[in-house]
C-alpha positions in Angstrom: 64.4 102.7 108.6 64.7 101.0 105.1 67.7 101.5 103.3 66.1 103.6 101.0 64.8 106.1 103.5 68.4 106.0 105.5 70.2 106.6 101.9 68.1 109.6 101.4 68.6 111.0 105.0 72.4 110.3 104.7 72.6 112.0 101.1 70.9 115.1 102.3 73.2 115.4 105.5 76.4 114.7 103.4 75.7 117.8 101.6 74.9 120.0 104.5 78.1 118.8 106.6 80.1 119.4 103.2 81.0 116.2 102.4 81.4 116.9 98.8 83.6 116.5 95.7 83.5 117.6 92.1 83.0 115.3 89.2 84.8 115.5 86.1 82.2 117.6 84.5 83.2 120.2 87.5 79.6 119.4 89.0 79.5 119.5 92.9 77.9 116.5 94.5 78.3 114.4 97.6 81.7 112.4 97.8 81.4 108.6 97.4 80.5 107.3 101.2 79.3 104.0 102.9 75.7 104.3 104.3 76.6 102.6 107.3 80.0 102.4 109.0 82.0 99.0 108.4 83.1 96.6 111.4 86.9 96.7 112.1 88.9 95.0 114.5 89.6 97.2 117.4 92.7 95.6 118.3 94.3 96.0 114.5 92.9 99.3 114.7 94.7 100.4 117.7 97.8 98.6 116.3 97.8 100.7 113.2 97.7 103.9 115.4 100.5 103.1 117.7 102.8 102.0 114.6 102.4 105.7 113.1 105.3 107.5 115.2 107.4 104.5 114.8 107.1 104.8 111.0 107.8 108.7 111.2 111.0 108.1 113.3 112.4 105.0 110.8 111.9 107.4 107.7 113.6 110.5 109.7 116.5 108.1 110.4 116.6 106.6 107.0 116.9 110.4 105.6 119.6 111.0 107.9 121.6 108.1 106.8 122.6 109.7 103.6 124.7 106.6 102.3 121.6 104.5 102.5 119.1 106.8 101.3 121.2 107.8 98.0 121.9 103.9 97.2 118.3 103.1 97.2 116.9 106.3 95.5 119.9 105.7 92.8 118.7 102.3 92.0 115.1 103.5 91.4 116.6 106.8 89.4 118.5 104.4 87.2 115.2 102.7 85.8 112.4 105.5 86.3 112.7 109.0 84.4 110.5 110.7 87.0 112.3 109.5 89.9 115.3 110.6 88.3 114.3 113.9 88.0 113.0 114.4 91.4 116.5 112.9 92.7 118.6 115.5 90.3 116.3 118.1 92.0 117.1 116.8 95.6 120.9 116.9 94.8 121.2 120.1 93.2 119.0 122.2 95.7 120.3 123.0 98.9 118.5 125.3 101.9 119.5 126.7 105.2 115.9 125.5 106.2 116.2 122.4 107.9 112.7 122.4 109.4 110.5 119.9 107.6 106.6 118.8 108.0 105.5 115.4 106.7 101.6 114.9 107.2 101.8 111.2 106.2 99.5 108.0 105.9 100.1 104.8 106.2 97.5 102.1 104.6 97.0 98.7 105.5 94.8 95.8 104.9 93.6 93.1 106.8 95.1 89.6 106.0 93.5 86.0 107.0 92.8 86.0 111.1 92.7 89.9 111.1 96.5 90.5 110.8 97.5 93.9 110.0 99.5 94.3 106.6 101.1 97.7 105.5 100.1 98.4 101.7 102.2 101.8 101.1 103.3 104.9 102.8 102.3 108.0 101.3 104.5 110.7 102.3 103.4 113.5 99.7 99.8 114.8 99.3 98.1 112.5 101.9 94.3 113.3 101.1 90.8 113.3 102.4 91.7 114.1 106.2 89.0 116.5 106.1 86.6 114.4 104.1 87.3 111.4 106.3 86.6 113.6 109.4 83.1 114.6 107.8 82.6 110.9 107.1 82.9 110.2 110.8 80.7 113.0 111.8 77.9 111.7 109.2 78.0 108.4 110.6 77.8 109.4 114.2 74.6 111.6 113.4 73.1 108.7 111.4 73.8 106.4 114.3 72.1 108.9 116.8 69.3 109.9 114.5 68.7 106.1 113.8 69.1 105.3 117.4 71.9 102.7 116.6 73.1 102.1 120.1 75.8 99.2 118.7 78.2 101.9 117.2 81.5 102.3 118.5 83.1 105.0 116.2 86.8 105.9 117.3 87.2 109.9 117.5 88.4 111.1 113.9 90.9 114.3 114.6 92.4 114.2 111.0 91.2 117.6 110.0 92.1 119.2 113.3 95.6 117.4 113.4 96.5 118.6 110.0 95.6 122.1 110.4 97.4 122.4 113.9 100.5 120.8 112.5 100.6 123.0 109.7 99.9 126.0 111.8 102.8 124.8 114.2 105.4 124.8 111.2 103.8 128.6 110.4 104.8 129.5 114.1 108.3 128.3 113.8 108.7 130.4 110.7 108.2 133.4 113.1 106.3 135.8 110.8 102.8 136.7 111.9 102.1 138.3 108.3 103.4 135.4 106.5 101.1 133.2 104.5 100.7 129.5 103.6 101.1 128.2 99.9 99.1 125.3 98.6 100.6 123.4 95.6 97.5 122.1 93.8 96.7 120.3 90.6 95.5 122.4 87.9 92.3 120.6 87.3 91.7 119.5 91.1 88.4 117.6 91.5 89.2 117.0 95.7 89.1 120.8 96.2 86.6 120.7 99.2 88.9 118.6 101.2 91.8 121.2 100.8 89.1 124.6 101.4 88.3 122.8 104.7 92.0 122.9 105.7 92.3 126.6 104.3 89.0 127.7 106.3 90.1 126.2 109.6 93.8 127.5 109.5 92.0 130.9 109.2 89.2 130.7 111.7 91.3 129.0 114.1 95.0 130.3 113.6 94.5 133.5 111.6 96.7 132.0 109.0 95.8 133.0 105.4 96.4 130.6 102.4 97.8 131.2 98.7 97.0 128.5 96.2 98.6 127.6 92.7 99.9 124.9 90.6 103.6 124.1 90.0 102.9 125.6 86.3 101.5 128.8 87.4 104.1 129.2 90.2 105.9 132.1 88.4 102.9 134.2 88.2 101.8 133.8 91.9 105.1 133.7 93.6 108.5 135.6 93.4 111.6 134.2 95.0 114.1 136.6 96.3 117.5 134.8 95.8 119.4 136.9 98.3 117.2 136.1 101.1 115.9 132.9 100.0 112.6 134.0 100.7 109.5 133.2 98.8 107.0 136.2 98.6 103.5 136.6 97.4 103.1 138.7 94.3 100.0 140.2 94.9 100.9 141.5 98.6 104.5 140.8 99.0 103.9 138.9 102.2 106.5 135.9 102.9 105.6 132.4 102.4 106.2 130.5 105.8 104.8 126.9 104.7 104.6 125.4 101.3 102.1 122.4 101.5 102.0 120.1 98.4 98.7 118.7 97.4 100.3 118.1 94.0 104.1 117.2 92.5 103.7 113.5 93.1 102.9 112.6 89.3 104.4 113.4 86.1 101.2 115.0 85.1 102.0 117.7 87.6 105.0 118.8 85.8 103.8 119.6 82.2 107.0 121.9 81.4 110.2 123.0 82.2 108.6 126.0 84.3 106.7 123.2 86.7 110.4 121.9 87.2 111.7 125.2 88.1 109.0 126.0 90.5 110.1 122.6 92.5 113.3 123.7 92.5 113.0 127.0 93.6 110.8 125.8 96.7 113.5 123.4 97.3 116.1 126.2 97.5 114.0 128.7 99.4 113.6 128.9 103.2 110.1 128.1 103.2 109.3 125.1 105.4 108.2 122.3 103.1 105.3 119.9 103.9 107.3 117.7 102.5 110.6 118.5 101.3 112.0 116.2 98.5 114.0 113.8 100.8 110.7 112.8 102.4 108.9 112.4 99.0 111.7 110.1 98.0 111.6 108.1 101.1 108.1 107.3 100.5 109.0 105.4 97.1 108.0 101.8 96.5 111.3 100.6 96.3 112.4 102.3 99.7 109.5 100.6 101.2 110.7 97.0 99.5 114.5 97.7 100.7 113.1 98.6 104.2 111.7 95.4 104.8 114.4 93.3 103.7 116.1 91.1 106.5 117.9 93.3 109.4 117.4 96.7 107.8 114.6 97.9 110.2 116.5 96.4 112.8 119.4 98.6 111.7 117.6 101.8 111.8 115.3 101.2 114.8 117.5 99.8 117.6 114.8 99.4 120.2 113.8 95.8 119.7 110.0 96.2 120.1 109.7 99.0 117.9 111.5 97.0 115.1 109.8 93.9 115.8 106.1 95.9 115.6 107.0 97.3 112.6 108.5 94.1 110.8 105.1 92.1 112.0 102.9 94.3 109.6 104.9 94.0 106.5 103.4 92.3 103.6 105.8 90.2 101.2 107.7 93.0 99.2 110.3 91.5 96.3 112.4 93.2 94.0 112.3 91.8 90.5 114.7 89.2 89.4 114.5 86.0 87.3 113.4 83.7 90.1 110.7 85.8 91.6 109.0 86.6 88.2 109.0 82.6 87.4 107.3 82.4 90.8 104.7 84.9 89.5 104.2 83.5 86.3 103.4 79.9 88.4 100.9 82.1 91.0 99.9 85.4 89.7 96.9 85.7 91.9 99.5 85.9 94.9 101.1 89.1 93.5 100.8 92.6 92.4 102.9 94.7 90.4 103.6 98.2 91.6 105.5 101.1 89.9 107.2 104.2 91.6 104.1 106.4 91.6 101.6 107.6 93.8 97.5 109.0 93.3 95.9 105.3 92.5 95.2 103.6 89.2 99.0 102.4 88.8 99.3 99.0 90.2 99.0 95.8 87.6 97.1 92.4 88.3 96.7 89.2 86.7 97.0 89.2 82.9 98.2 92.9 82.9 100.8 92.1 85.3 102.2 89.0 83.2 101.9 90.9 79.8 104.1 93.6 81.7 106.5 91.4 82.8 106.8 89.4 79.6 108.0 92.8 77.7 110.0 94.6 80.5 113.6 95.0 79.9 115.9 94.0 82.9 117.0 97.8 82.9 113.4 98.8 84.2 113.3 96.4 87.0 114.3 98.6 89.7 111.3 100.9 88.7 108.8 98.2 90.0 108.4 96.1 93.1 106.4 92.9 93.3 104.3 92.7 96.7 102.2 89.9 98.2 98.5 90.4 97.1 96.3 91.0 100.1 92.7 89.3 100.2 91.0 91.2 103.1 87.8 89.5 105.0 84.9 90.8 103.4 81.3 92.1 104.6 78.5 93.9 103.2 77.5 97.5 103.0 75.8 100.1 101.1 78.1 102.2 98.8 76.5 105.6 97.9 78.2 106.8 94.6 76.8 109.3 92.8 76.9 107.4 89.4 75.3 104.6 90.7 73.7 105.2 94.1 71.4 102.5 95.3 70.1 101.0 98.5 71.4 97.6 97.7 74.1 96.1 100.0 76.9 94.3 98.1 80.2 92.6 99.3 83.1 95.0 100.1 86.4 95.1 101.7 88.2 97.8 103.3 91.5 99.6 103.5 92.6 101.6 106.5 94.9 104.5 106.5 96.4 106.3 109.6 97.6 110.0 109.3 100.4 111.1 111.1 102.2 114.3 111.8 106.1 114.6 111.9 107.4 117.9 112.3 111.5 117.5 112.4 114.4 119.7 112.1 117.2 117.6 110.3 117.4 114.5 112.5 115.6 116.4 115.6 111.9 115.4 115.8 109.7 118.3 117.2 106.3 116.6 116.9 105.6 113.0 116.0 102.2 111.7 116.4 99.0 109.8 114.9 96.3 112.4 114.1 93.6 110.5 112.6 92.3 107.9 110.2 90.7 107.2 106.9 88.6 103.9 106.0 88.3 103.4 102.1 85.7 100.7 101.1 85.3 99.2 97.9 83.2 96.2 96.1 85.1 92.9 96.6 85.7 92.5 92.7 87.5 96.0 92.6 91.4 95.8 92.3 92.0 99.4 92.7 90.6 101.5 95.4 90.4 105.2 94.1 87.7 107.6 95.8 88.0 110.2 93.1 88.0 107.5 90.4 84.6 106.3 91.6 85.8 102.9 92.7 86.0 103.1 96.5 83.9 105.4 98.9 84.6 107.1 102.3 83.7 104.9 105.2 84.2 104.8 109.1 85.4 102.0 111.1 82.9 100.7 113.6 85.2 99.2 116.1 84.3 95.5 117.5 
């Protein structure tokens, strides 16, 4: 079958399977996906899965070490206003609820010789678990339909893993009538990914979901200061779990009302997914500090675990005069990263150099420098609504591994990898945002 015929078959089945996303004009279209699964080394894939529980344990231990945690976050807060406000909220809020759920995604790229290099850890609003699962289903179906016996697609349980972990947290709250609250962005384009979670929570666990933005929180939820309970205004049912699919970018806090909502959520006895400590431990500066000499070994005394984590670190650097001088000599070897999530924030090449030229030293701790990874390229057909063709182009891929960490303070109740996401983009693209239309959803074909 030709690429053109496969493209039509794939697009129709993507729609039928619910592999969908909204455009900025609010039109529902197939989410960007690759026509074929991309080859990926099996050893690196298994390594990434095996690392997930270790990273969860590392972050849990770091949060429990308040001296180290506060020292790092204070550095960032001194230079970055948004982190400072999150940290202020963290310091001012107390809750009797020690249970916390983190649904994280650790992203990796391949270095030369197929060595795994960690790009970042997303500890809040780790998106695409459902659409990644749908992409695996689509590629499996197309492989069978096209009689492609060479495919070796690993099972992807990201959607079910997220649903079951949210249900586990809900069960610990011990109120069979309670709801789960999704905190979402006001103009979300990735709604389908969220609604697939919502539907399965109800169909498999009988759990109902309420949705609102931080800005609209007070119109949907009320807080009982006497009991610290959150209640839905519509039916007075308690809220057992607050699942954040927003609150990671300054745009999610347009007014003081949004900040007040975040404060109330942290004060409440609802189980947070995640709480502010877990959001802050995912900052880029924390990642850079953990990669420093002997730090991982301090928090992970089991030598094999510490060695496995350290082996996947890329070069990570705090800004200082010496490293900036090196960047000016070799700009192609670095990327400049701020303390932001959500994509589209990193600076490369001339933009990076221009930013460093005018950046006051007081802002250095708001950024880190990272070794730039040049992943091995391959060919694939990218199916994107704005330019869908059957032409193969040179692409590179980034693997994300989803993991669940449900803890009661420093005690870990559940800790496991639950699924994966492969994002593929043109080899010339610096950023890899799916919603932005640069990258597409893909599946790893293990070789």
